[in-house]
GUZAVEX-84234 format. One line per 5 residues: their letters; for each residue x, y, z of C-alpha. Coordinates in steps of 0.25 Angstrom, whole numbers, plus 2048, in hexadecimal, padded with zeros to 3 digits. Layout:
BEGIN
A	X,Y,Z  ...
***
This chain:
BEGIN
MENLQ	4B7,439,BEC  4C5,43D,BF0  4C0,44A,BF5  4B3,445,BFC  4B2,447,C0B
AYSAP	4AA,43C,C12  49E,440,C1B  4A4,440,C2A  49C,438,C34  4A0,432,C41
LEGRR	4A3,423,C40  4A9,41F,C4E  4A9,422,C5D  49B,426,C5E  496,41B,C66
GMLRL	494,41D,C75  492,42C,C73  486,435,C73  485,436,C64  47F,444,C61
DFNEN	488,446,C54  481,43F,C49  472,440,C4B  470,432,C4E  465,42C,C57
TVGPS	46C,42C,C64  464,421,C6B  464,415,C61  458,40F,C59  44B,409,C5D
PKVVE	44B,3FD,C66  443,3F6,C5A  44F,3F9,C51  459,3F2,C5B  450,3E6,C5D
ALRAI	44E,3E5,C4D  45E,3E5,C4C  460,3DB,C57  456,3D1,C50  45D,3D1,C43
PAEHV	461,3C2,C41  470,3BF,C3F  46E,3B9,C31  467,3C6,C2C  475,3CD,C2D
AIYPE	47A,3C4,C22  46F,3C8,C19  46E,3D4,C10  464,3DE,C15  456,3DE,C10
YDGLQ	44E,3EB,C0E  441,3E7,C09  436,3EF,C11  43F,3F9,C17  43C,404,C0D
AAVAA	42D,401,C10  42F,402,C1F  437,410,C1D  42C,415,C14  421,411,C1E
SLQRI	428,417,C2A  42B,425,C22  41C,425,C1E  417,423,C2C  420,42E,C32
SGPAA	41D,437,C27  40E,439,C2A  402,439,C21  404,436,C12  3FB,43A,C07
PGRSL	3F2,42F,C02  3F9,425,BFA  407,42B,BFD  412,423,C04  420,420,C05
EPHHI	424,412,BFF  430,409,BFF  435,40F,BF2  436,41C,BF8  440,417,C02
GLFNG	44F,415,C00  457,40E,C0A  466,411,C0D  471,40F,C16  46E,41B,C1E
VDGAL	46B,429,C18  479,42A,C15  478,41F,C0B  46B,425,C05  473,432,C03
HALFQ	47F,42B,BFD  475,424,BF4  46D,430,BEF  479,438,BEC  47E,42C,BE4
AYGAP	471,42B,BDD  46F,439,BDA  47C,441,BDB  486,442,BCF  492,44B,BCD
GDRLL	48E,459,BCA  480,458,BD1  47D,461,BDD  479,45D,BEB  471,469,BF1
TTSPT	471,469,C01  472,471,C0D  47E,475,C16  481,470,C20  47A,463,C1F
FGYYS	47C,454,C20  48B,451,C1C  489,445,C14  482,44C,C08  48E,452,C03
PCARM	497,446,C02  48C,43E,BFB  48B,44A,BF1  49A,44B,BEF  49B,43B,BEC
QGMAI	492,43E,BE0  49A,44A,BDC  48E,453,BDF  48F,462,BE1  48A,466,BEF
EAIPY	482,473,BF1  480,475,C00  477,481,C04  479,486,C12  46F,486,C1D
RHNDF	46C,494,C21  476,49A,C2B  46C,4A0,C35  463,494,C39  467,489,C2F
TFPFD	45A,489,C27  459,481,C1B  45E,48A,C0E  451,487,C07  451,492,BFC
EILAA	460,48F,BF9  45D,480,BF7  451,483,BEF  45A,48D,BE6  465,482,BE5
LTGPT	45A,478,BE0  453,481,BD6  45F,488,BD0  463,496,BCC  457,4A0,BC8
PGPGQ	458,4A8,BBB  45D,4B6,BBE  456,4C3,BB9  453,4C2,BAA  458,4B3,BA9
VAAPQ	44F,4A8,BA5  458,49D,BAB  462,49B,BB5  470,49F,BAF  476,491,BAF
PWTPP	471,483,BAE  46D,47D,BBC  46B,46F,BC1  464,46D,BCE  46B,465,BDA
RLLLI	46A,456,BD9  468,455,BE7  462,45D,BF3  465,458,C01  45E,45D,C0C
CNPNN	460,458,C1A  453,45B,C22  455,45E,C2D  463,462,C2A  46F,45B,C30
PTGTR	476,462,C37  46E,470,C38  460,46A,C3B  45A,473,C31  44C,46E,C2D
LAPER	445,470,C1F  436,46F,C1E  433,463,C15  42A,46B,C0C  436,473,C08
ILALA	43E,467,C04  433,463,BFB  433,471,BF5  442,46F,BF2  440,461,BEC
AASPA	435,467,BE3  43D,473,BDF  448,46A,BD9  443,45D,BD3  450,459,BCD
TLVVV	457,459,BDB  456,44D,BE4  452,453,BF2  457,44B,BFD  452,44D,C0B
DELYE	45A,448,C16  450,445,C21  458,43E,C2B  454,447,C36  446,449,C32
AFSGD	440,442,C3E  445,44D,C47  43E,458,C40  433,452,C37  437,459,C2A
SVLPL	435,44E,C20  430,44F,C12  42A,441,C12  41D,445,C19  41B,450,C0F
LLAGA	41D,446,C03  414,43C,C09  409,446,C0B  40A,44B,BFD  412,458,BFE
GAEGT	418,45F,BF2  421,46B,BF2  41D,478,BF8  411,473,BFF  40B,46C,BF3
WVPGA	406,45E,BF3  407,452,BEA  3FA,44A,BEA  3F8,43C,BE5  407,437,BE4
ADPFA	409,42A,BEC  418,42D,BEC  41C,437,BF6  428,43B,BEE  420,43D,BE1
AFPNL	421,44C,BE1  430,44B,BE6  437,440,BDF  444,449,BE2  443,447,BF1
LVLRS	44A,43D,BFA  449,43C,C09  454,436,C12  450,42F,C1F  457,426,C29
LAKTA	456,41E,C36  463,423,C3C  45F,430,C43  452,42C,C4A  451,41D,C4A
GLAGL	45F,41B,C4E  464,412,C42  470,41B,C3E  47A,40F,C40  472,406,C37
RIGFA	472,410,C2B  464,410,C24  45E,41C,C1D  453,41F,C13  450,427,C07
IGHPA	442,42B,C04  43E,430,BF6  438,42E,BE8  43A,41F,BE4  442,423,BD8
VVERV	44C,42B,BE1  44D,420,BEC  44F,415,BE1  45A,41E,BDB  462,420,BE8
GRVTG	460,411,BEB  468,40E,BDE  475,412,BE4  474,40A,BF1  478,3FC,BF4
PYDIN	46E,3F0,BF6  471,3EE,C05  476,3FC,C0A  46D,3FB,C16  470,3F0,C20
SFAVT	466,3E6,C26  468,3EC,C34  464,3F9,C2F  458,3F4,C28  453,3EC,C34
AAYAA	455,3F9,C3D  44E,401,C33  441,3F9,C33  441,3F9,C43  444,408,C43
LDDQA	439,40B,C39  42F,403,C42  432,40B,C4F  42F,41A,C4B  42B,41C,C5A
YVDGF	43A,41A,C5D  43E,425,C53  433,42E,C57  437,42D,C66  446,430,C63
VAEVL	443,43C,C5A  43A,442,C65  445,440,C6F  44F,446,C66  446,452,C63
AAKAL	444,454,C72  453,454,C75  456,45D,C6A  44B,467,C6E  451,467,C7D
LQQRL	45F,469,C78  45B,474,C6F  454,47B,C7B  461,47A,C83  46A,47F,C78
TAAGW	462,48B,C76  461,48E,C84  470,48D,C86  473,495,C79  47A,48A,C71
RHQGE	478,48C,C62  471,480,C5C  46A,47C,C4F  461,471,C4A  452,471,C48
GGNYL	451,464,C42  458,456,C44  45D,44F,C50  469,458,C52  46D,467,C55
LLWPR	479,46F,C51  480,476,C5D  48A,481,C5D  493,480,C69  496,48E,C6F
ARGAA	4A1,48D,C7A  4AA,483,C72  4AD,47F,C64  4A4,474,C5E  4B0,46A,C5D
AVEQR	4B3,46C,C6C  4A5,46A,C70  4A3,45E,C67  4B0,457,C6E  4AA,45B,C7C
LRDAG	49D,454,C79  4A5,448,C73  4AD,447,C80  49F,447,C87  49B,43B,C7E
ILVRS	492,443,C75  494,444,C66  48F,450,C5D  493,454,C4F  49B,45F,C4B
MAGKP	497,468,C40  4A5,46E,C3E  4A7,473,C30  498,473,C2B  493,47F,C25
LIDGS	48A,488,C2E  48B,47F,C3A  49B,47E,C3D  49D,47E,C4C  490,477,C4F
LRVSI	48E,469,C55  483,460,C50  47C,459,C5C  473,44D,C5A  467,44C,C63
GTRAQ	464,440,C6B  45B,43D,C77  458,447,C82  461,440,C8B  46D,440,C81
MEMFW	46B,44F,C7E  46B,452,C8D  479,44B,C8D  47D,453,C81  478,460,C87
SAWQQ	480,45E,C93  48D,45B,C8B  48A,466,C81  48A,471,C8C  497,46C,C92
ADC	49E,46A,C84  49B,479,C7F  49F,480,C8C
***
């Protein structure tokens, strides 16, 4: 623990600024959420939180937005784990599955909290870079790392004993590069290494639609096959775990609530290392209200996508390098000034962005979260002045 470096995140001084630094909802939650929070009786603050029914509500919401399911196939409460944000889910799954000497397989660059969680458990980290030219997902390299070395000419077996990775973590779309991976390919990776727990971080899925859940509910198997008859969507993929939250779209980042969706045995195992009351009552109340207002989420996502498309058009026309197919964010490379100087100029203008300094492949860029069209008009004006 003496050599462990904490994941760095902003803690203070962000209120009153245009927050384009941490991919949050930039306008706040649904009015239904605000109304529900204000209606909490004072005496309920003195009571330990109650969760009965929340897993069912999450399962029903995910089923509804995932589209048609095969007959008899559905998400049930036992497929859903509740956590104090997805950070809490990540910490728990590493505690439940990681041990000294085990390997975490992931990509680079990706969400920075994966590595500290692995190091806490004494795991080795194998991070395969995204491809230099366009940041595409290194599928062949990940597959080879999952399945191990192949015998050379004249050999009947690999030259030395080999153990598959304990965990594969895929952020899809990837934060911060925006790289997208087709859900069918994720299922192919899970099928290729049944001894590896494949964790798909889908926090930004709403902005691209690249989720494995519709395929599982429809009865998909690996490589275009189908799994008929099984009521459990995870029957063919008991080594798959999906992470979701209500932070990026529904605006509940300050209340910390996240979900892990998977085979009941996996969800139960991860839940063993959590506390009995990790999620507070306010988060529970807000989650019910947010899940009941999908129209608000859909409207916010549509607004963000429209603002992102407009900003990308302007950046392309003006010749600024940028990257980010998926997610509610872009990577931008300043051309006239250094990234640190541009970041400070934007801060002076009341706009926060995130430096990618020191990160492999993207050092020198800034990650810019996407808000509403009005907010991005403000950003565009400030950006042109900051990088000149």
